[in-house]
Structures are given as structure tokens and as C-alpha cells.
N, C-alpha and C positions, 0 to 999 in steps of 0.2 A: 642822114641819121641825126637823131637828136640825143640830148643828154638824158640818161635814164638814172633816176635816183635809186640808191640801194638802201640807205639808212639816213635818218636825220636825228640830231640831238636836240629835241624840242625844249628840254630843260635848260639848255645853255643860254638861250636868250632871256629866260626868266631869272636865272641865277647870276648873270654877268652883264656888264656894259660892254658891248662889242666896239672896240676902237678901230680895228683894221682887220681885213680878211686877206688870206693868201691861199693860192691853190698849190697843192703838193702832190707829187706822185707817191706811190707806196710800193714797197717791195713785198711781193706775195709769192707763195708756192702755187703749184698747179691746182691742188684740191681746194685752196682758198678761193681762187678765182671761180672755180666751178660752183662752190657753195654760194658765193656772192651773186652769181648769175641766177641762182634760185631765190635770191632775196634773203639770205640767212645771215645778214650782218646786223650788228647792234652797237651803237655808239654811246649808249647811256653810261654814265660814270667814267667815260674815257677821257684821257688827257695826254698832252704831249710834253716831252722834256728834252732839253738839249744836253747831250753828254759828249764831251770831246769833239766839239764842232760837228756833231751829227744829231739829227732830230729823230726821236723814237716815239711811237704811239703806244700807250699802255692802256690796259683794260678794255680794248676794243674786242668784242666777242664776235668771232666768225665761227658758226656752228660747223662741226665736222661734216664733210661731204658724205652723203649716204652710201655711195658706191666706192669709196676711197680705200677700203680695207686697210692694209698695213702702211699705205702711203699717206694716210691722213695726217693732218696737222694738229698742233696743240691750239685749242680755241682761244686762249688768252695770251699767247706769246707776244712779246714786244715786237713791233714791226717798224722797220726803218722807213722814214719819210724822205723823199727825194726833193731837195731844195738846193739852190745855188749857194756857194759859200758866202757871198755878199749878203744874201737874204738871211742866212743863219746868223751871221754876225750882227746884223741889224736887229733881229729878233732877240738875240742874247743880250744886247745892250739895253733894249726896252725892258726885258724881264728883270734884269739886275736893278734897273732904275727904281721902280716903285710899284710893288704889289700887282704886277701883271702876270698873267699865266697864259699858256697856249691851250685852247679848247677846240676840239674838232666839232664843226657845225653839221657837216654832211659828208656822205660818201656817195660817189656816183661814177658811172661809166661816161667818159667824154665821147666826142665825135669819132675818135679813132679806136673806140672800145677798150680804152685803158682805164684802170681804176684810179680815181683822183679823190683826195680828201681836201675839203675846204676847212682850213685852220683859221682860228680867230685869235687875235691878240686881245685879251679880255681882262677886265678888272671886276672883282667881286662886288656884288650889290649888297647893301645893308638891308635889314628887314623893312625899314621904313621906305626904302626905294621900291621894294617889291610891292608894298601896299599901295604906294602912289601909282605905280604902273597899272595895278589891278583896278583902282578907282578910275583912272583915266580911260581904260578899256571899257569898263562898265558904263561910264558916261557917254562914250562914243556909241556904244550899242543902244543905249536908251534913246539918244538923238536920232539914230538911224531908224529905230522902231517908230518914233513919233513922226518923222518925216515920211515914212512909208505909206501911212494911211491918208495923208493929205494930198488933194489934187494940186497940180502945178498950174500957175496962171501965166 
């Protein structure tokens, strides 16, 4: 079995400098897992926070399961992330340090069919950093285009 992506936060890499990534489990109800199997997860505008030595994921939208009737879940409820205490303490120290935040990059099913979240310890980019990245990407694209048409010797 391979890893199957559910959702990715594409804006995160544009908005933040990614310093470090970490894999975390997530506490879900039955209908949430069923909805995620149908690909109904969305990580846009989501973030993680540490409260009382526990990590929670906020604004992660998991659409209600179509056949869930009264057992359905709240789509935007805070979800607990599963990390070791040492990892949480390390992340908490970094966040208190200097302008870091926890941003989810992707959500996926691992090899054992469990839902995992890839969390990033990230620092916000300034507007000029974003412009610099766009210019660099455009230059690389132009070079690739120019090299594509020329024969190799």
C-alpha cells in the first residue's frame, strides 16, 4: 500500500518559510474518516496551537458524511493532534522563541490506513520575500523553456 493524499495546503509554502516538518496523528470520529476517504478534507486557512501540553488543529474543514444522518460531525470542530510530549515541548519552546507558528502542510492516509497530518514549524514571509520567490520561479521557468527547444550535444 502507498500513501494516499487527502488534502494539501498549497498556500502554506507561499506564505511561510518552512523550518521543520513533523508527522502527527489526528483524533477523528467515524464519519470524519468516511468523509476523508471520499476526499472531503480541506486544510486552507487551518493552523495548529498548543494548549495545556496538547496540540489542536483549528479551521480544518471536513465536510459532513453524506450518509451520516444524526451521527455526523461538526465540519470545523477543533481536532486533537497526537504527538509525543517531548515533541510538543520542543515545538512549544520554538513557538515562544520568535515568530514561529504551526501550519499543517498536508493530510494523508499512511501505509496502515491511518490519517496523518504533516505539520510545519513555519515563520511568516514578508511581501518582498514572496515577490522574490515568484521572480525566482519565473526565471527558472523561462530557463527551462529556453533549454527545451535547443538540441543537446
